[in-house]
N, C-alpha and C positions, 0 to 999 in steps of 0.2 A: 660479148664489149671488146674488141681490138682496142691493144695497148701500142702505143710505139713511144719506145724512148729516148726519141730527139724528134727534132721535127724534117730532117733529112729521111729518116727511115719510113715517111707517113705516103700513104700511097693510095688510090679508091677512083675506082674507074665513072665514077659520078661526082657532080660538082658537090661545094659541101654547103650546108648550112653551120653557123660556125658563131662559138662564142668564146672567151677568156678570161681568166684569170683566175689567183690563188685558189678561191672557192675553200675560204676556211672553215670547215663545220659543215660543207652544204647544209646551212640553213636554211628558215623557210624565204629569206630572202633573193638567194641563187634557186631557189628553185622555183622561182615565178619568171628567172628566166632561162633557166636551165626546160621547164615546158612547154617556153615559148618556141625552144628550136626543135624541142622534138616534134612540137604541133604542124610546124612548115616540114616536116619530111616523112609524114603519113600518107602520101601519093607515094612518095618511093621513087619518086625523080631524083631527090638527094638525099645524101646519109647527113646523118647529124655529126658535127664534131667540136670537140671542147679540148682549148689549149688550156693548159696549166703547167707550172713552175715547179721544180725540186731541188737546190735547198731553196724556202721563201725568201723573195728577191732581198727583201729586207735580213736577212742572216749575210747577206753579199757585199749588199751597198750601204750601211751601217756597222760602221766598226763594231761597236758595241752592243751592239741590238744583242739580247738577252730573249730575243720570241718565244715565248712560249705557245705550241699550237695546239687546235682543236682536235686534229685530225693527224695520227700517222698518214704518212703516203697508201701504205696498205689498205688502210682504212677509210681513207677517201674513196680510192680506188672500187670497192664493195661500194658505198653508197651514190656512187657517179653510175655504177651496173643497175641497182637497184632500178633506179630513174627510167632507163631504157636506152640511154644516151648509147651511140652504135660505135664510135671512137672516140678514144680518148688518147692526148699526144703530150705526154709529160716528159717538157725540155729542163734538161740540166741548164739554169742558170747560173750565168756568170759574170763577170763584167765586159766580156768583148760583147757579149749581147746585148748588155742593158749600152752598148755605147751606137748601135745602130738608130740612123736616124727612121723616124716615124716612115717616111718615103720609103726606106729601102726594106723596113718592117713590111706593110703593108706590098711594094711590091713584089721579093722576094718570098717572104712565105705566105700570106695570106693569097696573093695571086698565082704566082709560079710555084708553089709545091703543095699549097691545099684548095687550087681551084673552088675557089669561093665563090657562092652565090651572091649569101648573104651573111651579114654579121648582123647579129644583137650582141647589145650592148648597154650597160647605165649610163644614167645622163652624165652623170662627174666621173667618166672611164679616161684616164689621160694615157699617154702611151708616146714610145718612142725613145732618145736619147734626152734623160734630165727630163723623162716625162712631159714634155713641151709641148706635141700635140691633145687634140681636145676632140671630142664628137664631130665639133664643126669641121676640123682638117678630114676627118672618117668620110664625112659628106661628101667632101670635093673630092678627095680620094678616089670611092667607089664612083664618082662619077665620072673621071679620067680613066678609072682602069676596070669599069664595067661590072660593075658589083654594087647589090643594095645594102644601107643599112635601118637596121631599126631600133630604134631608141624606146630604152624602158624612163617613163617619165618620171620625174622629181615626186609627182601625188605619189603614182602606182608603190616607189620604195616608201615613199614617206608613211604611205597609209600602215605599212608593214613596221618602220621604224626599229628594223633592227641591222645591227653590221656585227663583224665578227669580235671585235673590241666589244661590243656591250655583252657577248656573252663570254668570253675569257672575263672580264670585271666580275660578272654574276659568280662564275661559278668559282674565282678567287676569294671571292665573299662569302663563299657557302653558299648561296642563291638559286638553289636546285632546279627549282619552282620556273625563276625567273627563263634562266640559261633554255634548260629544257621545250621550254614556250615557244623561243625562238630559234630554236634548232626544228622544232619539229618533230622531235623523238627527244627519248632520252640520254643524254651523255653517258658514254661510255669508254668504257676503259678495258686493250686489250692483252693480254703478256699469257708468260708461262708461269702454271705453276712450281713453285720450289721447294723443298726441303727449309722451316726457320728452326729457330728455339724448339718450338712446338711445347712450348707456355701454356696455350691453350688447352691442350689436351689435357694438362694434367690439373686444369681449373673445371674443365668438362665443356666447355666450349673450343673444341679442335677447328687450327683457321686455315685455309686456304694462300699460302704465303703468295702473291702473285709479281712476277718479274718483270717489268715496264722495260724493253732492250732499250727503245726511244729516247733517250735523254732530253729531244724537242716536246714529249709529249705534255701538253699542262696534267699536272696532278692536281684535283681540287686542295681546297684549305685544310689544314687537317682537324681532325674529326671522326666520329662516328656515323655512318652514313646504314640507310636501309637501300638495298641492293637488289639486282634481280638477277640469273645469269639463266641460258639452255644448255641444260646437263643432261646430255644420255638421251635426249628428245624430250623431256620436260623441261618444262618453266619454275622452279627454283630460287625461293626469299632469303634473301638471308644483312648481315648486320656485315661492314664494313667496316677497318678502324682503317686511317690516314696517319700517321704518326710516327713520336720516336719511340714508342714506348715509356716510356721516362721512369714510372713505376719501380718498372724490373732495371733502371741505368743503360735504354736502348741508346746509340748513336748515329743509327745510321735511319732514315724515312724509309717506310717501312708499308707495303699497303695489305690487309690480309680479311680475309672474307669468311664468318663463320655461317653454313648457309644450314639453315631450319627444316628439319628434316630428311637432309641426307648424308651418307656415311659411307659411297663409293670414292676412291682413292684416283684424285685425281694430279698425281705428283708427273710432271714431264708433259700434262697436257696444255693446249693452247684455251684457254677461255676468253669469253668476253663479260663483264661486269657494265648493266645498266645500273645508273645512280640513281635512285627516285629522288629522295631527301635527307636532310643534313637534320638528325637529332641533336646533338651536341656538338661542342669543341673538346678538344686536347687538355686533358688534367689528369697531373701526379695525385698517388692517391699513402696512405701511407704503409701499407700493405696490402698486400696481393689478396687478402681473403677480404678489403673495402673494394677493390677492382670487380673479383667478382660479384660480391655485390651490386657495383653500378653496372656489369654488364647484365644481369638480372634484370634490372629494371629499365636497362636496354631494350632487352627482349621483350617487356610487357607493351612496353612503348613502341615497338616495331611489330606486335602481333596485332595490337590496336590500328594501328596504319593497316595496316595490309584487309582486315575486316572492314576496313569501308572503301576500297576499292572497286 
């Protein structure tokens, strides 16, 4: 997949089949649109192109927006590449871009820069300054400038009944079953393993402390989760704790994973952690010994769950 970090850098010898959006999560609803784009390029007369934006438009246009995203930009790139998209344009979204009129956007970006043959878009997509243009305007522009418009019907989208917002809400509630169902894959966190307080090691449960640099990445609700990772070429399961470690007076949110039957040194490695299920919420125990007893119970529950996978 070719990646362009601005609209102006894009070039292709062929006309394009295009879709655009934030695609946060690259969930099963997004995949319906993306697969249609890919299907339209199978005869190799055209190239597939996805236009997305970073930062997320809400971060720029809404003063107090504290939106957390399902994917970091790197995670989104990897998900789109796995689907088979040929070209990805990640355009820096800013106020000047948001002020482009709908027709200027169509003429200067879609027609002149992207050499568009067809755009495939959701029925409710709005674009242009103040998001005033809709699918009907786009069809008119298509007739004027000579490109096709394929609309994903409300019926198709509603059949799936999924949105990035629904997925965010599910994750914030700890409902990983619903979130993963809507995503079409297990929600995952990516970060670098750093040294922590090493308390887990003293009670027989050494942990990998995950440092997630991107502060806009959505971290699930505090609690204990069953997880898996690909480590040194094999799938390894474990338990992850997200929280403040109140039993030992912790004050900073941490993400710690205890892997089952795995002892290799992971310090400074970047790993991805797929989240399968939430076991329980965060609790404060009266002693470290009582904490250890609860972790033993968590392990039994984890092993029981994994036996039924």
